[in-house]
N, C-alpha and C positions, 0 to 999 in steps of 0.2 A: 592661477584660477581658484585653487584652494583656499588661499588667503582673502581672495574678495568674496568667496563665499562665506567665510566665517565672519569677515566684517557686515555681510549682508545679515546673517543669522542673528547676531547680536542685535542690529539695528531693528530686525523685524520683530525679535523678542519683546525688545522695548516698546516699539511702537504699535503694536498689534496685539498687546497682552497676551503672547502665545506661548506663556510658560505653561508647563503641563498643569493641567486642574481638573478637579472631579466634582461635579455637583449632583444632587438629588433632586428630580423634577416630579412633582406630584399632581396629578390631573385626575380627579375624581377617584376612580379605585386603583388608578395606574400610579406605580412609583417606578420612574425611570433613571437610571445612573446614566450620567452622561461623562464621557472622560476625553479629553484633547491630549495626545500622548505624541513623545518624540522619537526619534529612532532608536534611542537607546533603551526606553521604557520596556521592562521584562513582559509586561502585558501585551505588547504587539505580538510577540511570537506565541504567547499562551492563548491569545484569541484566535490566531490561526490555526493552532493545534486542533482546535475544535471545530473549523469549518474547511470546506473544500475550498482551495484558492488556487492562484495563477502565478507567475512568476512576477507580475506586475503589482502584487501586495507586499512583497517580500521586504523587510525594512533596507535590505542590502541595494535593491534594485531602487528604492525610492532615493536612497543616498546618491547614487550613480545619476539620477534623474534631476536630483536638486543641484548637484555641481554643474551639470549641463545647461540648466536653466537660470541658474543664479536665485535660486529659491529656497525657502524653507520646506522641509519635508515633515509632514505631520499626518495623524489619522485621528478619527473620531469614532469612538465607541460609544454606543448606546445600547442598554441593555435592560431588561425586564424580566426575573426569573431566567428561565432557558431560552428566551427570545432575544438574539444578538443581532445588532448592526453594526459594521465596520466597513470604514470608507477612508482610503488614503488619498492624500492630495497634496500638490504644491502650491504654498503660499508665496505669492509674487507681490512685488511692489508695482502700482499700475500708474502712479502720480509722475514718474521719471520716464514716460515714454512720449512727452510732449516737448517742445522747444522750451529753452530756460525761460524765455519771456511768458509763458504762460504757465508759470509756477502756480501750484495747488497744494492743498493740504495733503500731507501723507496718507495713501488710501492704499489698499490690496486688493487683489483678487485671487480666485483659487481655481487651479487646472489639474486634469489628471495628467499622471506620467504618461510617457509615450506608450502606445498600445492601447489595451482595453481592459484596464482594471475594473472599473465598475464598484458595485456595492456587494460585499458579502453579507449573507443572511443565514442565520441557523435555521435547521428545519422547521421549528415552531415559529420562527418569525415569518419565513416565506410563506405559510399557511395562514398568517395572521393579519390581514389585509389594515385593520385599524392599527397595529402596531407600525406598520411600515409608515403610515400617514402621520402619526404622532412624532415617529423618529425623522422624518423629513422636515415636517415643521420645528422641531428641536435642532435640526443640523442648520437651518437657516437662521433662527435666533442665537446661536451660538456663533455662527460667522460674523452676524451683525455686530456683535459685542466685540468682535476682533477686527472692526473697521474694515469688513469685506464688502465690495459695493455688487461682487457677482461671482458666479460659480459655474464652471462648465465641466462636465464628467462625461467621459466617454464609459458606456455601460459594456459590459461582458456578453457578447453575443450567446456564449453556451451557458454561463453560470445567471445571467440575468435575462434569460428567456422569458417572454411573456410579460414582462413589466411595463408594457404598453397598453397591457390588457386593464392594469387598475392604477396606473398613474394619471395624472390630468395630462391631456396633450399640449395645455399651455405650458408645461414644464418639461415635458417627455417627448423627444422629437425621434420619428421615424427618419435616418439618414441614408438609409440603403440595406443591401445584403451582403453577408460574407459567405464564405465558401469552407466547408471541412469535410474531411474524409473520417466516415465511420468506420474505425478499427476493428469494430467486432465482428464485420462482416467477414465471410471466408475472401481468400486471395483471389479466387475465380470471381466473387461477385465484386470486389473493389476492381478488378482490370475489367469487368463487363459495364460497368459504369463510366469508365474513360472514354470521352468522346474518340469516334474512329479516327478521326484525323490526328489526334494526340497519339493514339496507338501505333499508328503508322509511323509518325515521327520518331517515337521511342523506339519502334524496332530498326528504324533507319540509322539513328545516332550509334546504336549497338553496333549494326554492322559496319559502319565507318571506324569502329575502333574505341569510340569513346566509352569511358568506364567512370562510375559514381561510387565514392568510399567516403567515410567519416576520418577526419584527421584531427592531430592534435591542435588545439586553437592557438596556442601560442606560437607553434611552428611554422603555422599558415598565415597568421594575421596579418602580415605585411601585404602577402598576395591576395588576401581578401580585401583590404582597406584600398588597393590600387584597382581592383575591379569594381568595387562599390561606388567610388569618385567618378571613374570613368563611365559608369551607367548613368550616375546623377547628371553629369555633365552632357549626357547623350539624350537624355529626356527633357532636359530643361527643368530640372526639379527645383523646387523653392527652396529657400534658405534653411526651413527647418527641417529639411531631409538630409542636411548635410552634417556630420559627426566628425570630431576631430579626432586624431589618433590617440589621445589619452581616454576618450570614451571606450574605444573597442579593448584598449588594454584593461580598464576598469572592467569592462563586462567579462572579460576572460577570468576574473578573480571570483565571479559566480560559481565555478567548478563544475560539478556533474550536471548542473543544472543549464549548461550552455554548450551546443555542439556546432562544429563547423563542418558542412559536408563541401566537396568539392568534385567537380566533372575533369577529367582529364582526357587530352588526346594525345597519347605518348607522354611526352613530357611537360606539355603545355596545359596549363590549368583553364579550362574555357569558361567556367564560372563556379559561383560558391554561394553558399547561403548560410546564414545564423539561424538556428534553431534552438527553443528553449524547452524546456521540461520539468512539468510540475503538476502534481498530482494526477497524472494520467493524462495531460494535456500537452499535446506539443504544439508549438505555437512556431509560425514562420516569422521571423524577426525582421532580417533586412538580407537582402541578396543582390548581386551583380553578375553582369556577363561582359567577357572580353569584346570590344566592338569586332574584332576580327571573326567572331563566331556568332555574331547576333542573329544572323539569317537562319543560322541552324538550328536556335534556340534549344541550346544544350540543357538550359533549366526544367524542359520537360521531362529529361532522364533522371535530373536531381529530384524533382518532387515525386516522381515515379518510385525512385530508390527509397526515399525517405519514408515515404507509407508503409511499405513492407518491412524497413527497419524498425520504425515505430511499431508496428503491429507485432514484431517476434519478440520487442522489449516488453510487451505486455500493455502498451499504452491503449487509451480509450479512442482517442479523436486526435486527428492532426488538423488543426485551423489553419487553413491557407491567407484567411483575411479575404478584403474586397478590394474593389477599386480605389482611386485616389478621391477623398473625401466620402468614402461610401457609395459613389457613383457605379452604374452599371457601364462601366468605359472598357477598353480594349484589355486592360489588367484585369479586370472582372471576368471578362469573357475567357481570358486565358485560365484563369483558376478554376472556372467553372467546368473546364473541360476534364477535370480530374475527379469530379464527384457530382453526384445529383443532390446532396445535402447541403440546405442554405440554412442562414439564421438572418433574423431581422436585427440590423445594426442602430442602437438607439444612441441618444446622447440626453442627457439631463441638462437643461440651461436655467440657471436660477439668477434673477435680478433680486439679489439680497437687500440693496437699500435704492430704490427708486431715484430719490433726490441726490444721490451721490453718482448714480450711474448716469442720469441726464446730465449732471454737472461735466462728467468726464466727456460724454458725447458732444456737447456744445463745444468743449474744449479740442475735441478732435476734428470737428467740422470747421472751425476757425482755424486749425492747422493746415487743413487739406482746402481751404476756402470753398467750402460746399455748404449748402444749407443742411442744417440740424437734422430736419427729417429725412434729408436723402440718406444721412450715414444712419440713422436710426433703424430705416426700413432695408438695410443690407441684410443680406442672408449670414453675413458673418456675425459670430458671436465670441467675445462681448464687442459690440459696434464700435466701441471706442479704441479698439486694437485694429479695425479694417484699414485697409490701405486704399 
């Protein structure tokens, strides 16, 4: 897998002109510095030191995701004085998703790594709408020069709160809601915000003898993988929700930024979850429950334990996420039982090159034996990757 990635990296660097570069852009009184950087560039960490960020912005996390997606990890940094715009992404080949008989020129698209990365802005940048508009325009121009035809970014529900108030609805979509626990509340307030039926279940699980605790990641990783895959099989999850053993092994190398929680009944692990920790934000990453204990929902005890564990550590928020695709489904309803605090989940959808985007959609329509307009009108983005 690593060898395939290195081959891809070299190919992508050649074909998309993705080598690190820096330019200065002048627009009236504005002098904007634009840099596209790779994982090893010192500017990556130097920029993060100035901005509140999450696990999804770290170069080591982007590297892990680049391997999993056979993509090239990069970030764009746009600055003007003390205004900073930072956005990490994965650069993917998109001309090789069709049958060989539908060969086309080499093209690329851009996507967020798994999770909620979004855009990081300095305090001054966040309060200057004109700068964000200019930065988005320069992002589009930079990606177009790299032969990118579309870009899809999941925005961070906490760090990018309110972006839909000043970004055009043509590019900024409201995809649903996510749930988080405000850890600045007292323990009594956190417990009072818990749905009554959740409180009843948590107390019942404790009476049954189930206990939650944090465990060494490496020691219990095999147990977690088994539970996770069992859960994905049970819910009929899509292929994108399956991760191989190498992924989890690499994830464990993120050290103190990644934690593993288990719930046990005597010697049996009933459920387990991976949680990340960065800049006061705890994120629920992945989890699974053993089929044998599914009806008892031991994950309720796990989330109850995690929120008070995180509060004791001094974290500010536990972000549980939302439903599948941001929808208010049973998963969302389950998470909403732990807190009344919600966030708008936004995505940024950019068609960088209309002509090339249309060309790929036409190829996809031909491949699926469908009319082009039907593929274009799908809710999936980019449409040429729809099934």
